[in-house]
Each structure stands twice: as structure tokens, then as C-alpha cells.
C-alpha atoms as one frame of an Amber mdcrd trajectory, in Angstrom:
protein
   0.000   0.005  -0.145   1.098   3.497  -0.741   0.504   6.611   1.378  -0.444
  10.237   0.175  -0.435  12.404   3.141  -1.710  16.157   3.297  -0.431  18.135
   5.928  -2.024  21.543   6.171   0.005  23.026   8.726  -1.297  26.100  10.188
  -3.332  27.289   7.279  -6.978  27.812   6.251  -9.816  29.227   8.605 -12.834
  27.134   8.985 -14.266  28.846   5.616 -11.396  27.708   3.910 -11.477  24.018
   5.227 -15.206  23.868   4.760 -14.589  25.026   0.868 -11.741  22.394   0.540
 -13.850  19.492   1.946 -16.629  20.208  -0.116 -14.698  20.454  -3.220 -12.706
  17.383  -2.356 -15.973  15.291  -1.671 -17.038  16.100  -5.494 -13.538  15.149
  -6.754 -13.503  11.781  -4.893 -16.567  10.632  -6.802 -14.007  10.123  -9.626
 -11.264   8.641  -7.413 -10.523   4.802  -7.643  -7.395   4.110  -5.589  -6.112
   1.596  -3.320  -3.695   4.058  -1.724  -4.363   5.472   1.734  -5.176   9.114
   1.557  -4.610  10.901   4.774  -5.291  14.437   5.522  -3.981  16.462   8.708
  -6.024  19.554   9.609  -5.194  21.435  12.669  -6.757  19.637  15.693  -9.689
  22.402  16.037 -10.975  21.292  12.618 -10.692  17.379  13.221 -14.367  16.980
  14.384 -15.625  19.017  11.559 -13.705  17.316   9.026 -14.712  13.544  10.385
 -17.770  13.345   8.293 -16.271  14.362   5.131 -13.589  11.856   5.585 -15.894
   9.116   5.857 -17.746  10.045   2.806 -14.823  10.921   0.594 -12.944   7.823
   1.717  -9.795   9.544   3.359  -8.194   9.118   6.772  -7.461  11.933   9.231
  -4.272  12.393  10.978  -3.167  14.671  13.705  -0.446  17.099  12.715   1.437
  16.571  16.123   0.928  14.883  19.531   1.969  15.309  22.767   4.966  13.561
  24.239   3.164  13.413  27.602   0.387  10.961  28.788  -1.866  13.298  30.942
  -1.689  15.993  33.334  -0.665  19.533  33.951   0.666  20.103  30.346  -1.143
  23.458  29.278  -1.545  23.879  25.601  -0.665  20.264  24.738  -2.908  17.870
  23.031  -2.575  14.121  24.169  -2.894  11.071  22.004  -5.834   9.862  24.067
  -7.732  12.888  23.175  -7.470  12.571  19.407  -7.674   8.850  18.758 -11.430
   9.271  18.348 -10.881  11.363  15.349  -7.749  10.057  13.565  -5.945   6.873
  12.797  -2.357   8.572  12.108  -0.338  11.181  13.883   2.504  13.169  12.372
   5.434  13.444  14.741   8.828  15.204  14.372   8.215  17.181  11.572  11.352
  19.194  10.505   9.738  22.669  10.995   9.490  21.845  14.822  13.353  21.000
  15.102  12.821  18.436  17.954  15.417  15.937  19.025  14.847  12.291  17.777
  14.628  10.901  21.382  11.735  13.440  22.106   9.905  12.568  18.887  10.295
   8.604  19.887   8.373   9.620  23.061   5.573  11.038  20.933   5.453   8.019
  18.508   5.161   5.768  21.683   2.276   8.004  22.966   0.607   7.466  19.422
   0.865   3.589  19.447  -0.284   3.180  23.308  -3.391   5.005  21.757  -3.819
   2.864  18.654  -2.590   5.765  16.378   0.009   4.951  13.621   2.861   7.352
  13.738   4.225   8.831  10.933   7.687   9.826  12.013   9.348  12.545  10.116
  13.117  12.461   9.850  15.902  14.615   7.991  18.807  12.483   7.995  19.535
   8.728   8.436  21.460   9.242  11.621  18.176   9.726  13.526  16.933   6.279
  12.068  19.179   4.843  14.693  16.703   6.129  17.313  13.605   5.185  15.364
  14.702   1.459  14.193  12.373  -0.143  16.887   9.502   1.476  15.369  10.238
  -0.221  11.979   7.170  -2.700  12.359   4.680  -0.042  13.626   5.374   3.225
  12.109   5.417   4.972   8.974   8.341   7.180   7.985   8.501  10.280   6.207
  11.978  11.613   4.825  11.956  15.414   4.899  14.934  17.848   3.805  14.461
  21.260   5.081  16.510  23.014   2.267  14.232  21.347  -0.073  10.625  22.391
   1.645   8.551  24.568  -0.588   8.190  28.200   0.584   5.590  30.683  -0.204
   4.278  28.419  -2.925   7.645  28.071  -4.485   8.690  24.350  -5.148  12.285
  23.563  -5.123  12.293  19.733  -5.750  15.637  17.622  -5.558  16.660  15.769
  -8.720  15.294  12.159  -8.717  18.731  10.792  -8.716  19.356  12.555  -5.349
  16.064  11.280  -3.803  16.948   7.810  -5.046  20.331   7.845  -3.306  18.821
   8.957  -0.188  16.105   6.131  -0.499  18.777   3.511  -0.902  20.397   4.772
   2.344  17.275   4.683   4.239  16.508   1.256   3.210  19.916  -0.127   4.109
  18.712   0.719   7.733  15.147   0.015   7.927  13.104  -3.060   7.048  12.215
  -3.724   3.797   8.478  -3.501   4.383   8.576  -0.402   6.418   6.773   2.421
   4.691   8.949   5.226   3.724   7.287   8.541   2.260   9.076  11.401   0.615
   8.317  14.953   1.751   9.850  18.111   0.064   8.194  20.394  -2.614   5.793
  17.496  -3.638   3.183  18.820  -6.143   1.453  17.690  -9.353   4.673  18.426
 -11.535   7.117  16.038  -9.818   4.936  13.589  -8.216   5.155  10.888 -11.192
   8.842  10.962 -11.016   8.938  10.496  -7.270   6.428   7.612  -7.374   8.665
   5.690  -9.752  11.179   5.246  -6.867  10.289   1.679  -5.844  12.147   2.238
  -2.414   9.442   4.878  -1.492   5.890   4.036  -0.752   4.282   7.580  -0.777
   4.623  11.089  -0.484   4.012  13.836   2.413   2.552  16.857   0.804   2.683
  20.438   2.228   1.757  23.384   0.466   0.358  21.847  -2.535  -2.113  19.865
  -0.365  -4.112  23.102   0.553  -5.547  23.288  -2.794  -7.955  20.445  -3.262
  -7.616  20.289  -7.005  -3.831  20.239  -6.825  -4.027  17.491  -4.247  -6.385
  15.527  -6.213  -4.009  15.843  -9.283  -1.276  14.513  -7.158  -3.170  11.516
  -5.934  -4.352  10.872  -9.680  -0.833  11.150 -11.172   0.751   8.909  -8.382
  -1.645   6.405  -9.257  -0.368   6.163 -12.813   2.950   5.132 -11.559   1.844
   2.367  -9.153
């Protein structure tokens, strides 16, 4: 199975989210895929998105999860609080600049609450910390220098991505899902999809446009 993940980050008001969901619901009528489509809105909009997810056939993910269980952690959102809304939880996104050991605590919280962690990492050195999650997590490789900024995409050459994927596979188990994140858009997703060592993509800026995200899904399919 491949995974196509939309991470909206801190974008879109409730009106924007409603427009996205209504548009994507219509587009999903034309969608035939065995890939797992995952959308990560902000915490506040997850209950609102739930009925649309069920109708359109995508899963919800949390954009982050607290490393703590319960208690006096003002402003944090625990995995136990979001497990009724989502199947997945993104942890360790490169923008947050968190140490691998701290991210591992978040991944454990996800697993203890029946949430599949999507563990983001920048370089292969951190995978030594995460190897114990090889059977239970999805991994997403990010390169901060390659992340889109203000709608400008800066994709790596596919040969570089292939080289990086080979290094990752030398550390993780063969059947561990590995996604690529970094300036993924409708123009480069087919090339990324052809890299057999990868199992999907983590989409940032492009996923906030439902038509663009739908194009990414359909173009990814043509290569799988």
C-alpha cells in the first residue's frame, strides 16, 4: 500500500476548510485508488472534517501529538484525546526541530493509543533512534533545504532522492513504509512515485488546494 498525506500545517480558516472538504468530496466521486489518502488538519477542525473523511474515503491525521500522557501540560494535546478522530499522527516534522529521542516519546504515545505514527526525519542518523518502530510506524523523509516556501517548489533531482532512499532502506526493514516530503506537487509526483524504495509522499503547500492535491493522487496512481 502507498500513502499520500496532506499536511495543511497552520493554514486555512474554517471557511477555507469547509470549501476544501466540499470540493474534495465532489472530486472523490471520480477517485478509484487502493492508496491510503490521509489529511492532517489542525486539531480544532478535526471533528468538523470527520464526516467528510468518511464520505470521501480519506483518513485523518493529527499534525502533532504531545510526548506526555496526561496531566498539567497546558496547551498540549494528548494522543488519548485525538484517537477518536484520527488513525494517524505526524510526529517530528522538520519545522519543529525536535530531538529524535523526544520524537520517539511522541511515537510511543501514538502507539499506546492505537494511532499509527508518521515519523518525520531529516537525515539517516536519526533512524538509529527510530529503528524499534520499523514494524509499527510510517516514516517520512524530509529535507529542510528542499521544502516549498511561499508556494515556490524546490524539488531535488530524482537521482538524489533515489540515493537517499537507498540509504534509508539499508537501515529500515524492507517492508517499512517510507514517504518522501519536500516540494511534492503535481509536476514532480510521477517522478517521485517511480522510485520503488518509497511508498508515498507527504504533501505540504500543494495539499491546501483540493484540485492540486487530487491531481497529485491521480498522477501518483499512474506510476503504481
